[in-house]
C-alpha positions in Angstrom: 0.0 0.0 0.0 1.4 3.5 -0.9 2.2 5.7 2.0 1.0 9.1 1.6 2.8 12.0 3.7 2.3 15.8 3.3 5.3 17.5 2.2 4.7 20.1 4.7 5.7 17.6 7.4 9.3 18.2 6.1 8.7 22.1 6.2 7.3 22.5 9.6 10.4 24.2 10.7 10.8 26.6 7.6 14.6 27.1 7.6 16.6 24.2 6.9 20.0 24.0 5.3 23.8 23.5 5.1 25.4 25.4 2.3 28.9 24.7 0.9 30.8 27.8 0.7 33.1 29.2 -1.8 34.0 32.8 -3.4 30.6 34.5 -4.5 30.2 34.2 -8.3 27.9 37.1 -9.7 26.7 36.0 -13.1 24.5 39.0 -13.7 27.7 41.1 -13.8 26.6 43.6 -11.0 28.9 44.6 -8.2 27.5 43.9 -5.0 27.9 47.2 -3.2 24.8 47.5 -1.1 25.3 46.6 2.5 22.2 48.4 3.8 19.0 46.6 4.8 16.8 48.0 2.1 15.9 46.5 -1.1 14.4 48.8 -3.8 13.2 47.2 -6.9 14.1 48.7 -10.3 10.8 49.8 -11.8 10.6 48.6 -15.6 9.8 51.2 -18.3 7.9 48.6 -20.2 6.5 45.4 -19.5 8.3 44.1 -22.5 11.6 44.4 -20.5 10.4 42.0 -17.8 12.7 39.1 -17.0 11.8 35.4 -17.7 11.9 33.4 -14.3 11.7 30.2 -16.8 15.0 31.3 -18.5 18.5 30.3 -17.0 20.0 33.5 -18.5 20.4 36.6 -16.2 19.0 39.3 -18.5 20.6 42.6 -18.8 17.7 44.4 -17.3 19.0 43.1 -14.0 22.1 45.2 -14.1 19.7 48.3 -13.3 18.7 46.6 -10.0 20.7 47.7 -7.1 21.7 44.5 -5.3 21.2 43.7 -1.6 24.2 41.9 -0.5 23.8 40.1 2.9 26.1 37.8 4.7 24.2 34.9 5.6 25.4 32.8 8.7 24.7 29.5 10.1 21.3 29.6 12.3 19.7 26.7 14.0 20.4 24.2 16.9 23.9 22.5 17.1 24.5 24.0 13.6 27.6 25.8 12.4 29.4 26.8 9.3 31.2 29.5 7.3 29.4 32.6 6.5 28.9 33.7 2.8 27.5 36.6 0.8 24.1 36.3 -0.9 22.9 38.7 -3.5 19.2 39.8 -3.7 17.9 42.1 -6.6 14.4 42.9 -7.6 12.5 44.7 -10.7 9.0 45.3 -11.1 6.6 45.6 -13.9 3.1 47.0 -13.9 1.8 43.4 -13.1 4.7 41.6 -11.3 7.5 41.6 -9.1 10.4 39.6 -9.6 13.6 38.6 -7.5 16.9 37.3 -8.3 18.7 35.6 -5.7 22.6 34.3 -6.2 24.8 32.5 -4.0 27.8 30.2 -4.1 27.3 26.4 -3.7 29.6 23.9 -4.5 27.1 21.3 -5.3 23.6 21.3 -6.4 21.3 19.1 -4.3 17.8 18.2 -5.8 16.5 15.3 -3.5 14.8 15.2 -0.3 15.7 11.9 1.5 15.8 9.8 -1.6 15.6 6.2 -1.7 19.2 4.6 -2.1 19.6 1.0 -3.3 22.0 -1.2 -1.4 22.5 -4.1 -3.8 21.0 -7.4 -4.3 17.3 -8.0 -5.4 16.0 -4.6 -6.2 12.5 -6.2 -5.4 13.6 -6.9 -1.7 12.5 -4.1 0.7 15.5 -4.8 2.8 17.9 -3.8 -0.1 16.6 0.0 0.1 17.1 2.8 2.5 16.0 6.3 2.8 19.1 8.5 2.6 18.3 10.9 5.5 21.5 12.8 4.7 20.3 14.2 1.5 18.0 17.6 1.5 17.0 19.8 -1.3 18.7 23.2 -1.8 16.1 26.1 -1.3 15.6 29.7 -1.0 12.8 31.1 1.3 11.2 34.5 1.7 9.0 35.9 4.6 7.0 39.0 4.3 5.4 40.5 7.3 1.6 40.9 6.8 0.4 41.3 10.3 3.0 42.4 12.9 3.9 39.7 15.4 5.7 39.4 18.7 7.1 36.6 20.7 7.6 37.7 24.2 9.4 41.0 23.9 10.9 40.0 20.3 9.5 41.6 17.3 10.3 41.1 13.6 11.4 44.8 13.2 14.0 44.2 16.1 14.8 40.5 16.0 14.0 39.5 12.3 12.8 36.1 11.7 14.6 35.1 14.8 11.7 36.3 16.9 9.6 33.4 15.1 12.1 30.5 15.5 10.6 28.1 17.9 12.2 24.7 19.0 10.6 21.4 20.2 10.8 22.8 23.9 8.5 25.7 23.1 5.2 25.7 24.4 3.5 25.3 21.1 6.2 23.0 19.7 8.7 23.6 17.0 8.0 26.0 14.0 8.4 29.2 12.6 5.6 31.5 13.9 4.7 34.4 16.3 3.2 33.9 19.7 0.5 36.4 19.0 -1.6 37.1 16.1 1.3 37.8 13.8 1.1 36.6 10.1 3.7 36.2 7.7 3.3 35.4 3.8 6.2 32.6 3.2 7.6 31.7 -0.3 9.9 28.6 -0.3 11.7 27.6 -3.5 13.0 23.8 -3.3 15.5 22.8 -5.8 13.6 19.5 -6.4 10.0 20.3 -5.9 10.1 23.6 -7.3 12.4 22.8 -10.3 9.8 20.0 -11.1 6.8 22.1 -11.2 8.0 25.8 -11.7 6.5 26.9 -8.2 7.7 28.0 -4.8 5.5 26.9 -1.8 3.1 29.7 -1.2 2.5 29.5 2.6 1.5 31.5 5.7 3.0 31.5 9.0 0.4 31.8 11.7 0.8 32.8 15.1 -2.1 32.5 17.7 -4.2 30.2 17.4 -2.3 27.9 14.9 1.3 28.3 15.8 2.4 26.8 12.5 3.2 27.2 8.8 0.1 26.4 6.6 -0.4 26.1 2.8 -2.5 28.9 1.2 -4.6 26.2 0.1 -4.6 22.6 1.7 -6.2 21.0 -1.4 -3.5 22.0 -3.8 -0.4 20.1 -4.1 2.4 19.1 -6.6 4.5 16.6 -4.8 3.4 12.9 -3.9 5.2 10.6 -1.7 6.9 7.9 -3.8 7.9 5.3 -1.2 6.2 2.0 -0.3 6.5 0.6 3.3 8.0 1.7 6.5 10.6 0.8 7.8 11.3 -1.4 4.9 10.9 0.5 1.4 10.5 0.1 -2.1 10.0 2.8 -4.8 6.4 3.2 -6.0 7.0 4.7 -9.3 10.0 5.6 -11.4 10.5 8.1 -14.3 9.1 7.2 -17.7 8.3 8.5 -21.0 9.8 12.0 -21.9 9.5 12.8 -18.1 8.7 16.4 -19.0 12.4 16.6 -20.3 13.5 16.5 -16.6 16.5 14.6 -15.4 15.2 11.1 -14.7 17.7 10.7 -11.8 16.3 13.5 -9.7 12.8 14.1 -11.0 9.8 11.8 -11.7 7.2 13.6 -13.5 3.8 12.4 -12.3 1.9 12.2 -15.8 4.5 10.0 -17.4 5.6 8.1 -14.1 5.7 4.2 -14.5 5.5 1.5 -12.1 8.8 0.4 -10.5 10.8 -2.0 -12.9 14.1 -3.8 -13.1 15.8 -1.1 -15.1 16.9 2.1 -13.8 15.6 4.7 -16.2 18.4 7.2 -15.3 21.2 4.7 -16.4 19.0 2.4 -18.7 20.8 -0.4 -16.8 20.0 -2.8 -14.0 19.7 -1.4 -10.7 23.3 -1.2 -9.0 24.4 -0.6 -5.5 24.5 3.3 -4.7 21.4 4.1 -7.4 18.8 6.4 -6.2 15.0 7.2 -6.8 13.4 10.3 -5.8 11.2 9.9 -2.9 8.5 12.3 -4.4 7.0 12.5 -7.8 6.4 16.0 -9.1 2.9 17.2 -10.9 2.3 20.4 -12.6 -0.5 22.8 -11.1 -3.8 22.0 -12.2 -6.5 24.8 -12.1 -6.2 28.0 -10.3 -5.3 28.1 -6.6 -3.7 30.6 -4.0 -1.0 27.9 -3.5 0.2 28.4 -7.1 0.8 32.2 -6.8 4.5 32.1 -6.6 6.5 31.0 -9.8 10.2 30.2 -9.2 13.0 28.0 -10.7 16.7 27.7 -9.8 19.6 27.3 -12.0 22.8 26.0 -10.9 25.9 26.4 -12.8 29.8 26.8 -12.2 29.4 26.6 -8.3 26.4 29.2 -8.1 22.6 29.0 -7.6 20.8 31.7 -9.6 17.0 31.5 -8.5 14.6 33.7 -10.0 10.9 34.4 -8.5 7.8 36.1 -10.1 4.5 36.9 -8.2 1.7 39.3 -9.4 1.9 42.4 -7.3 -1.6 41.9 -6.2 -3.0 38.4 -6.0 -6.2 39.4 -4.7 -5.9 37.0 -1.9 -6.2 38.0 1.8 -3.5 35.2 2.3 -0.9 37.1 0.4 1.1 40.2 0.9 -0.1 42.9 -1.7 2.8 45.1 -3.2 1.8 48.6 -3.9 4.0 51.6 -5.1 5.3 53.7 -2.4 4.8 51.2 0.4 7.5 49.4 2.5 7.4 45.8 3.5 9.5 44.1 6.3 11.0 40.7 4.9 13.5 38.0 5.9 15.2 35.2 3.9 16.8 32.0 4.3 19.2 29.8 1.9 18.5 26.1 2.4 21.1 23.3 1.2 21.4 19.7 2.5 20.6 20.1 5.9 17.5 18.9 7.8 14.6 21.4 8.5 15.7 23.6 11.6 19.0 24.7 10.3 19.8 27.1 7.6 21.7 30.1 6.5 20.4 33.6 7.2 20.6 37.0 9.0 19.4 36.4 12.5 18.4 39.4 14.4 18.1 41.7 11.3 14.9 42.7 9.4 15.1 43.9 5.7 12.8 46.2 4.0 11.6 46.1 0.4 10.8 49.5 -0.4 8.5 49.7 -3.5 9.4 52.3 -6.2 
């Protein structure tokens, strides 16, 4: 029987990652000079100049956007690592806001706890394991929609650190305020997001929920692909054209096929060390608040370049609506191959998006 698990179980603590740090490569050609805490998007003269989030190219228009360069440091319980620079830029058209995030990463990680074959008969559950050391890379943003507090901490004085709660907290582990605060949360995952072209669109809710919730509980693009617990077997493997996604890292739901004797990524029999994604990825169907944030990341030469696109006004009460002349408190985190709870970001610091 197929086991069903909500992906939000893995994201209950928003910020999760360890990033491998090297010197910052800046493909946009801009020189990071802005060390302030305010990000002001560049206003496009024409919508025809808007960048394409689905293109790996960093368009020339980004050179007009003043970068916000932030030193991101390790944050989390029993978690440490080198700090590194992250460059964030933004542009706006008459309809959409765009973000470009760039940071150094020696290796791209696309899989969240994949299944790994240990050798022997591939139809024997004992010969498979879940690789708990592997996690997706990611980038997340949080925008304060309703001001929140945790004790004496506020978002303006402490940044997202005021929302970080451990399992020892009264309301359990998670990212939330302790009063009525609400935070619009965007989370691009290298595997999930690159498979469907979207970032998770969630809301961090304080009292009385004390958790991160999807904007639409009925919308999903990620399906658990593992049969059994604690012994495992893959449920499906990549088939057909797989939506032109790499069959080692992605299983497109619409062309997936039942587990078979041949590894679709190698076109050979399963060998020790081979992996199968623990999730298949579907394209969004219909319209939903959960599908508002488009995002894809591109990894090359030791650098992630991640593009986000969202309407300035989605018409939803669950989303932050961006209006010219207004300022919006926000925070961010970089996620890379570390279990949820650990990440890289700027603790105790709030940033401001100031709309032109």
